[in-house]
C-alpha positions in Angstrom: 114.8 57.3 -158.5 114.7 56.4 -162.1 113.0 53.1 -162.8 115.6 51.9 -165.1 118.6 52.1 -162.2 115.6 50.7 -159.7 115.3 47.7 -161.9 119.2 47.3 -162.5 119.8 47.8 -158.6 117.3 45.0 -158.0 118.6 42.6 -160.1 121.9 42.7 -158.5 120.6 43.0 -154.9 121.3 46.5 -154.3 118.4 48.3 -152.2 117.2 51.4 -153.3 115.1 51.7 -150.0 115.3 50.2 -146.6 113.5 50.4 -143.1 115.3 52.2 -140.9 115.2 51.6 -136.5 111.5 52.9 -136.4 110.4 50.7 -139.2 109.9 53.8 -141.6 110.8 53.6 -145.4 114.3 55.4 -146.3 114.9 56.3 -149.7 118.8 55.5 -150.9 120.3 58.2 -152.9 121.1 57.6 -156.6 124.4 58.5 -156.2 124.9 55.7 -153.4 123.0 53.1 -155.5 125.7 54.0 -158.5 128.6 53.6 -156.3 127.6 50.2 -154.9 126.7 48.9 -158.3 130.0 49.9 -159.7 131.9 48.0 -157.1 129.6 45.0 -158.4 131.5 45.7 -161.4 128.1 46.9 -163.2 127.9 50.2 -165.0 125.0 52.7 -164.0 127.0 56.2 -164.3 124.8 56.9 -167.7 121.4 56.0 -168.8 123.2 54.3 -172.1 125.2 52.0 -169.6 122.0 51.4 -167.6 120.5 50.5 -170.6 123.5 47.9 -171.6 123.4 46.3 -168.5 119.9 45.4 -168.3 119.9 44.1 -172.0 122.8 41.8 -170.8 120.0 40.8 -167.6 117.4 39.8 -170.2 120.0 38.2 -173.0 121.3 36.0 -169.8 117.7 35.0 -168.8 116.9 34.2 -172.4 119.7 31.7 -172.6 118.2 29.8 -169.4 121.8 29.7 -167.8 122.4 28.7 -164.5 124.1 30.4 -161.9 127.6 29.3 -160.7 126.1 27.5 -157.8 123.1 25.8 -157.2 122.0 25.2 -153.7 119.6 22.2 -152.9 118.0 21.5 -149.5 118.5 17.9 -148.4 115.6 16.0 -149.7 114.5 18.4 -152.1 114.7 18.5 -155.8 114.6 20.9 -158.9 114.1 20.6 -162.6 117.5 20.1 -164.3 119.0 17.9 -166.5 122.8 16.7 -166.5 125.4 14.6 -164.8 126.1 14.7 -161.1 129.8 14.3 -160.2 129.5 13.6 -156.3 132.3 14.3 -154.2 133.0 10.7 -153.4 133.9 10.6 -157.4 130.7 8.7 -158.5 128.3 9.7 -161.0 124.4 10.3 -161.1 122.3 11.1 -164.1 119.4 13.7 -163.5 116.9 13.3 -166.3 114.6 16.2 -165.7 114.9 16.7 -162.4 117.5 16.2 -159.8 117.2 13.2 -157.6 115.7 13.5 -154.0 118.3 11.2 -152.4 121.4 13.3 -153.3 123.6 13.1 -150.3 124.8 15.9 -148.2 128.2 17.8 -149.8 129.7 19.6 -152.4 128.9 18.1 -156.1 129.3 19.4 -159.6 126.6 19.4 -162.3 127.3 19.3 -165.9 124.5 20.5 -168.0 124.8 21.3 -171.6 128.1 23.9 -171.8 128.0 24.7 -167.9 129.8 23.2 -165.5 128.3 24.3 -162.0 128.8 23.6 -158.4 126.1 22.1 -156.8 125.7 21.9 -152.8 123.1 19.7 -150.9 122.6 21.2 -147.6 120.9 20.2 -144.4 117.3 21.7 -143.8 118.1 21.5 -140.3 121.1 21.0 -137.9 120.3 18.7 -134.8 118.6 20.5 -131.6 121.5 22.0 -129.6 121.8 20.6 -126.0 120.2 22.4 -122.9 123.3 23.8 -121.3 125.1 26.4 -119.4 128.8 27.8 -119.9 130.9 30.6 -119.5 131.8 33.9 -121.7 135.2 34.1 -122.1 137.5 37.2 -123.2 140.9 35.2 -123.4 143.1 37.7 -123.7 142.0 39.3 -120.5 143.1 36.2 -118.4 146.7 36.1 -116.9 148.4 33.5 -115.3 151.9 32.6 -113.7 152.9 31.1 -116.9 151.2 33.5 -119.5 153.3 36.6 -120.9 151.4 39.4 -120.7 148.1 38.1 -122.5 145.5 35.3 -121.9 146.8 32.5 -124.1 145.7 28.9 -125.2 147.6 27.3 -121.8 145.0 29.7 -119.7 142.2 28.2 -121.9 142.9 24.8 -121.5 143.6 25.3 -117.6 140.1 27.3 -117.5 138.4 24.5 -119.3 140.0 21.9 -117.1 138.6 24.2 -114.0 135.1 24.9 -115.6 132.9 23.6 -112.8 130.5 21.3 -115.2 129.9 23.8 -117.5 128.9 22.5 -121.4 130.2 25.2 -123.4 133.1 28.2 -123.2 132.4 31.0 -125.5 135.5 32.8 -126.7 136.3 36.3 -128.3 137.5 35.7 -132.0 140.9 34.1 -132.1 141.2 35.2 -135.8 145.0 35.7 -137.1 146.8 39.3 -137.2 149.3 40.5 -139.6 152.2 39.9 -137.6 154.0 43.3 -138.1 153.9 46.2 -135.3 152.1 47.8 -133.6 149.6 44.9 -132.9 146.2 46.0 -133.3 144.3 45.1 -130.1 140.7 44.6 -131.9 139.7 40.6 -132.6 136.9 42.1 -134.7 139.1 43.6 -137.3 141.3 40.5 -138.5 143.7 39.9 -140.9 142.5 36.4 -141.8 139.5 34.8 -140.1 140.7 31.6 -141.5 143.9 31.1 -139.3 144.7 32.0 -135.8 146.5 34.5 -133.7 149.9 33.5 -132.8 149.9 35.7 -129.9 147.8 33.6 -127.8 150.3 30.6 -128.0 152.1 29.7 -125.0 155.7 29.1 -125.6 156.7 26.8 -123.0 153.8 24.6 -124.4 155.3 23.8 -127.7 157.5 20.5 -128.2 160.4 22.4 -129.0 160.6 24.1 -126.0 160.5 20.9 -124.3 163.4 19.6 -126.2 165.2 22.7 -125.6 168.4 22.4 -123.5 168.5 24.3 -119.7 170.3 27.2 -121.2 168.1 27.8 -124.1 165.1 27.5 -122.0 166.7 30.2 -119.8 167.4 32.3 -122.3 164.1 32.1 -123.6 162.2 32.6 -120.0 164.1 35.4 -119.7 162.2 37.2 -122.7 158.8 37.2 -120.7 157.6 40.9 -120.7 157.2 42.8 -117.8 153.7 44.1 -116.9 152.5 47.3 -118.3 152.9 50.2 -116.3 149.6 51.2 -117.0 148.1 47.9 -116.1 146.8 47.3 -119.5 147.4 44.3 -122.4 150.4 45.2 -124.4 149.9 43.3 -127.4 152.7 44.8 -129.2 155.2 43.8 -126.2 153.6 40.1 -125.9 153.9 39.5 -129.4 157.5 41.0 -129.5 158.6 38.4 -126.8 157.0 35.9 -128.1 158.1 36.3 -131.7 161.7 36.3 -130.4 161.3 33.2 -128.1 159.8 31.4 -131.2 162.5 32.6 -133.3 165.2 31.0 -131.0 163.1 27.7 -130.8 162.7 27.6 -135.0 165.9 25.5 -135.2 164.5 22.9 -133.1 161.1 22.9 -135.3 162.0 20.0 -137.3 160.9 19.7 -141.1 157.9 21.8 -142.2 156.1 20.7 -145.3 155.1 23.5 -147.5 152.9 21.4 -149.8 150.6 19.8 -147.3 148.6 23.0 -147.0 148.7 25.3 -150.2 146.3 27.8 -148.7 148.4 28.0 -145.2 151.3 28.4 -147.5 150.0 31.3 -149.2 149.2 33.0 -145.8 152.3 32.3 -144.5 153.7 34.1 -147.6 151.7 37.1 -147.2 153.2 37.4 -143.3 156.4 36.8 -144.2 156.1 39.5 -147.4 154.3 41.9 -144.7 157.2 41.8 -142.2 159.4 42.8 -145.2 157.2 45.4 -147.0 154.8 46.4 -144.3 151.0 45.1 -143.1 149.1 47.0 -146.1 149.8 45.2 -149.2 148.1 47.9 -151.2 151.5 49.9 -150.6 153.6 46.8 -151.8 155.7 46.8 -154.8 153.2 46.2 -157.9 154.5 43.2 -158.6 153.6 41.4 -155.0 150.0 42.8 -155.2 148.7 39.7 -156.4 149.3 36.8 -154.7 149.5 34.6 -157.9 152.3 37.0 -159.5 155.8 35.4 -160.7 157.2 37.4 -157.9 154.8 35.9 -155.2 155.2 32.7 -156.4 159.0 33.1 -156.1 158.6 33.9 -152.6 156.6 30.9 -151.5 159.3 29.2 -150.1 162.2 29.7 -147.6 162.9 29.9 -144.0 160.4 32.9 -143.1 157.5 31.5 -144.7 158.2 27.7 -143.3 158.3 29.9 -139.9 154.8 30.8 -140.2 153.5 27.9 -141.3 154.7 26.2 -138.1 153.5 28.9 -136.0 149.8 28.0 -137.5 150.5 24.1 -136.5 151.4 25.1 -133.0 148.4 27.0 -132.7 146.4 23.9 -134.2 148.3 21.5 -131.6 147.3 24.0 -128.8 143.5 24.6 -129.7 143.4 20.8 -130.0 144.8 20.4 -126.4 142.0 22.5 -125.4 139.5 20.9 -127.4 140.7 17.5 -125.7 140.5 19.2 -122.2 136.8 20.3 -123.2 136.0 16.3 -124.2 137.6 15.2 -121.2 135.4 17.4 -119.0 132.3 16.1 -120.6 131.2 19.3 -122.1 128.4 18.5 -124.4 129.2 21.4 -126.7 132.8 22.1 -126.0 134.8 25.6 -127.3 132.6 28.1 -129.3 134.5 30.2 -131.2 133.5 33.7 -132.5 133.4 34.7 -136.4 134.0 38.4 -136.8 131.7 39.7 -139.7 134.5 41.1 -141.9 138.4 41.4 -142.5 140.7 44.6 -142.8 140.7 44.5 -146.3 144.8 45.7 -146.0 145.3 42.1 -144.3 146.0 38.7 -145.4 142.4 37.7 -146.6 142.2 41.0 -148.3 145.3 40.2 -150.1 144.6 36.5 -151.2 140.9 36.9 -151.6 140.7 40.1 -153.4 139.0 38.4 -156.5 135.9 37.3 -154.4 136.2 40.7 -152.3 134.4 44.3 -153.6 137.4 46.4 -153.9 137.1 49.7 -151.7 133.9 48.9 -149.9 133.8 49.2 -146.1 130.8 47.4 -144.3 129.1 49.0 -141.4 125.2 50.0 -140.4 122.9 52.5 -141.2 121.8 55.1 -139.0 120.0 54.1 -135.6 119.1 55.6 -132.2 122.5 55.0 -130.9 124.7 56.1 -133.9 122.8 58.5 -135.7 125.8 59.2 -138.2 125.5 55.4 -139.2 128.8 53.3 -138.7 131.6 52.3 -141.0 133.6 49.5 -139.6 136.1 49.4 -142.1 135.9 45.8 -143.1 135.9 44.3 -146.1 132.6 42.6 -147.7 132.5 39.3 -150.1 131.1 40.0 -153.7 127.7 37.8 -153.9 128.2 37.4 -157.4 132.0 36.3 -157.2 131.0 33.9 -154.4 128.4 32.2 -156.4 130.8 32.4 -159.8 133.4 30.5 -157.5 131.1 27.9 -155.8 131.4 29.7 -152.6 135.1 28.2 -152.5 136.4 30.8 -150.1 133.4 31.0 -147.7 133.4 27.1 -147.5 137.4 27.1 -146.7 137.0 29.6 -143.9 134.0 27.6 -142.4 136.0 24.2 -142.7 138.9 25.7 -141.0 137.3 27.4 -138.1 135.0 24.1 -137.3 138.2 22.1 -137.3 139.0 23.6 -134.0 135.6 24.3 -132.4 132.4 22.7 -130.8 130.4 25.6 -132.0 130.5 29.0 -133.7 129.2 32.3 -133.0 128.3 34.3 -136.0 128.8 38.2 -135.1 125.9 40.3 -137.0 124.6 37.2 -138.6 122.2 39.2 -140.3 124.6 39.9 -142.7 124.4 36.5 -144.1 121.2 37.9 -145.4 122.3 41.6 -146.3 125.1 43.7 -145.4 125.3 47.8 -145.3 127.9 48.9 -148.1 129.5 52.0 -147.8 130.9 52.8 -151.4 134.6 54.8 -151.2 134.0 58.6 -150.5 130.9 58.5 -149.0 129.8 58.8 -145.3 128.4 56.0 -143.4 125.0 57.1 -143.7 125.3 57.2 -147.5 125.7 53.5 -148.1 123.0 50.9 -148.9 122.2 47.2 -148.5 123.7 44.4 -150.7 121.5 41.2 -150.6 123.1 37.8 -150.3 121.7 34.3 -151.2 120.5 33.1 -147.6 119.6 29.6 -148.9 123.4 29.2 -149.9 125.1 31.3 -147.1 122.7 29.5 -144.3 122.8 26.1 -145.9 126.8 26.1 -146.2 127.4 27.3 -142.8 124.8 24.2 -142.0 126.7 21.7 -143.8 129.9 22.6 -142.2 128.4 22.6 -138.8 127.0 19.5 -139.2 129.9 17.6 -140.4 131.7 19.0 -137.4 129.2 18.1 -135.1 129.1 21.7 -134.1 126.4 24.2 -132.9 125.6 27.7 -134.7 124.8 30.6 -132.5 123.8 34.0 -134.5 124.1 37.4 -133.0 120.8 38.8 -134.1 120.7 41.7 -131.9 119.6 45.2 -132.7 117.9 46.4 -136.2 117.5 42.8 -137.3 114.5 41.8 -140.1 112.2 39.2 -138.3 112.9 36.6 -141.0 116.5 36.2 -139.7 115.4 35.1 -136.1 112.5 33.0 -137.8 115.2 31.3 -139.7 117.8 30.7 -137.1 115.1 28.7 -135.3 114.0 26.7 -138.6 117.7 25.6 -138.4 118.1 24.9 -135.2 120.7 27.8 -135.4 120.6 29.8 -131.6 119.5 33.6 -131.8 120.8 35.9 -128.8 119.1 37.1 -126.0 120.9 39.5 -123.5 119.3 41.0 -120.6 119.5 44.4 -121.2 118.1 44.2 -124.6 115.1 41.6 -123.7 112.0 44.1 -123.1 108.8 44.4 -124.5 109.3 47.2 -127.1 106.3 46.4 -129.1 103.4 46.3 -126.5 104.8 48.2 -123.5 105.8 52.2 -124.3 107.8 52.0 -120.8 110.2 49.0 -122.4 110.0 47.0 -119.3 111.9 44.1 -118.9 110.3 40.7 -119.9 109.6 38.0 -117.3 112.2 34.9 -117.9 109.3 32.7 -118.7 108.7 34.7 -122.2 112.7 34.4 -123.0 113.0 32.6 -126.3 113.3 29.2 -126.4 116.1 29.1 -129.3 118.7 31.5 -127.8 121.7 31.9 -126.2 120.9 34.0 -122.9 123.5 36.5 -121.4 123.4 39.1 -118.9 125.8 41.5 -121.1 128.0 41.6 -124.3 131.3 42.9 -124.6 130.1 46.2 -126.1 127.7 46.9 -123.0 128.1 47.4 -119.4 129.0 44.5 -117.1 126.6 43.5 -114.2 128.4 45.6 -111.8 128.9 48.6 -114.1 125.1 48.4 -114.7 124.3 48.9 -111.2 126.5 51.9 -110.4 126.0 53.8 -114.0 129.9 53.3 -114.8 129.2 53.8 -118.1 127.8 57.3 -117.8 130.9 58.0 -115.4 133.0 56.9 -118.7 131.3 58.4 -121.4 131.1 61.7 -119.4 134.7 62.1 -119.0 135.4 61.4 -122.6 132.8 64.0 -123.5 130.5 61.0 -125.1 127.4 61.4 -123.7 124.5 62.5 -126.0 122.6 64.3 -123.6 123.3 66.0 -120.2 125.1 64.2 -117.5 121.8 64.6 -115.2 119.6 63.5 -118.1 121.9 60.5 -118.9 122.1 59.7 -114.9 118.2 59.8 -114.9 117.6 57.5 -118.1 120.1 54.9 -116.0 118.2 55.1 -112.8 115.0 54.5 -114.3 116.4 51.8 -116.5 118.1 50.2 -113.5 114.8 50.4 -111.5 113.0 48.7 -114.3 115.6 45.6 -113.9 115.2 45.6 -110.2 111.5 45.6 -110.4 111.6 42.5 -112.8 113.9 40.5 -110.4 111.7 41.8 -107.3 108.4 40.3 -109.1 110.2 37.2 -109.7 110.7 37.0 -106.0 114.8 37.0 -106.5 115.6 40.0 -104.4 114.2 42.8 -101.9 115.1 46.0 -101.4 117.4 45.5 -98.9 119.6 42.8 -101.4 123.3 44.0 -101.5 124.7 44.6 -105.2 126.8 41.5 -105.1 123.9 39.5 -104.4 121.7 41.4 -107.1 124.3 39.8 -109.7 123.6 36.6 -108.6 120.1 37.1 -108.9 120.5 38.2 -112.4 122.1 34.9 -112.9 119.4 33.2 -111.4 116.5 35.0 -113.8 118.5 33.9 -116.8 118.7 30.2 -115.1 114.7 30.4 -115.3 114.5 31.2 -119.1 113.9 28.4 -121.3 116.5 29.4 -123.4 118.8 26.4 -124.7 122.1 27.8 -123.5 122.6 30.4 -120.5 126.3 31.7 -120.2 128.0 33.8 -117.6 130.9 36.4 -118.3 133.7 36.3 -116.0 133.6 40.1 -116.0 130.0 39.9 -114.5 130.7 36.9 -112.1 133.9 38.9 -110.6 132.2 42.1 -110.5 134.4 43.9 -112.8 133.3 47.5 -113.5 134.9 48.1 -116.8 133.5 46.9 -120.0 135.9 45.4 -122.6 135.0 47.7 -125.6 133.2 51.1 -125.2 131.8 51.4 -129.3 132.4 54.9 -130.7 135.5 55.4 -129.4 138.8 54.2 -130.7 142.3 55.5 -128.4 140.2 57.4 -126.2 139.0 54.2 -124.1 141.2 51.0 -123.9 139.3 48.8 -125.8 140.2 45.1 -125.7 143.0 45.9 -123.6 141.5 45.7 -120.1 142.6 42.4 -117.9 140.8 40.8 -115.5 141.5 42.4 -112.1 142.5 38.8 -110.7 144.8 36.1 -112.0 143.6 32.9 -113.7 144.9 31.4 -110.0 142.9 33.3 -107.8 140.0 33.1 -110.5 140.0 29.1 -110.4 139.8 29.4 -106.5 137.0 32.1 -106.1 134.0 30.7 -104.5 132.0 33.0 -106.7 132.7 30.8 -109.7 131.1 27.9 -107.6 128.1 29.9 -106.5 127.2 30.8 -110.3 127.9 27.2 -111.4 125.5 25.9 -108.9 123.1 28.4 -109.9 123.5 27.8 -113.6 123.9 23.9 -113.5 120.4 23.8 -111.4 118.5 24.9 -114.3 116.0 22.6 -115.6 117.4 20.1 -118.7 120.8 21.9 -118.5 123.4 19.6 -119.4 127.1 19.4 -118.0 
């Protein structure tokens, strides 16, 4: 690649090469680099343009300008002179260097003709407790009181019957665009800053409690019948709940649209989407900017207030679930899941368009499982715009989530260091990595978690740089240890399962994830049966069965070596043994999925499929009332609560 193009790319954090899953160097095509630079507002389409961009970089360096945001670890300093405006309103002078005793928080530094954000972040979080808990796909619950999809009332009831667990880890509860049909995936949200109203329990609202009997009867009659195919029908559930909530809306009381401008802006998007459709790029031109006169004129009225009210109801019901967790003595409580990105056509794509890279899709480079790479279709932060704006949008997102969370699992946590960007018009394999400032991304995450008293878990599975896991450990943020993946890859060509004692201390240990076979499914090769039926196998059926048989034999060998099973152990007891195995690990957190505990065969999501498999639409076989009375919950709770040092 041309040396000047390489220099320009490096200056903007755009990779010109990367290590693949074999740890081999892969060069990035110049076309991809030029395309990604263009998304960052950098013209690299000609030698003259590249020379001009490089000259601008040199000029900025010669002027010794500060970036728009300065990050300092607590107790640290750096050579700077100016006036510091602390977030409490007081002033501190920096004469040659920042004081080492600056408090944690969001401050401003005025130096010369610059006014920049100064963020003092923790060096680490407090050590998380040793505890255990449940992994819960909330939508998959169903009870006598819920309407076709697990809701926040079900969550509260489950927490109250948690058997002494220290935490409950949920799927993302991020907001949808409230139009039809409702997309099922929780990992392609409209907004990560607000919550999904499909999880509301209508009967738990104060408006329902105030309603007279005829109105309650009318609302109760809206409850949808179970879907004929036995799957979760999000569209039917939302249609019914929306109709019920509209009936209750006259009883809602006054809604203050000025109390939270960010929420009102989101509600304005929802109201406009109901009229003009879910994709804001297809709206009338005068509505495509959230600060346009036409949009500002629309930031009021009944429908905007209605959507503000829905989010207030969600806050109330999430607060009730969190109180239940505290009352149950959970040392961590409810842990939310942060999706790696957003639907670019949704609310945050519209509201935050100035800090997002227009047209980019995030994804992943080719690997052993996806040889064509992955295009997730999600929007990405522009790192330069985050810096220029003092990370305001990132801060707002984290603060809103931590208001209602005892912890946060960060999906694809390596994305805080770098993300795979796919430019418009190119395939997933033709992207490249764009770097972020991990001191800022991790530091701000730590700051907001610290202020909320919350724990952080990073999903660091797959092809992840060792630096990611080391930094998580240094900051007392947990990584992830999944039984199916925790092998001796480097020293053992047969990739045997690691002994329990060799698991990492700084991790959340689980048997599986939502993207992998359940415990029962793994033991019978359910994933092969399903993929074969869908034509998704990469080899022959015999080859796939042979590979699965060998992998299963490796796991059974490990469990046998640990003295947990014998050749005569039945499948249900093998699943218990898997949990006993995790209980022996030194991992700080161990969680059990209801899919594994209850012997469910079908996994929630089958990567590489969309409509071919009912992703995110598979309910648990038993209802919540049956689950809470199931002795298998007691059995696993006893196994996990007996682990050394476990709290709860």
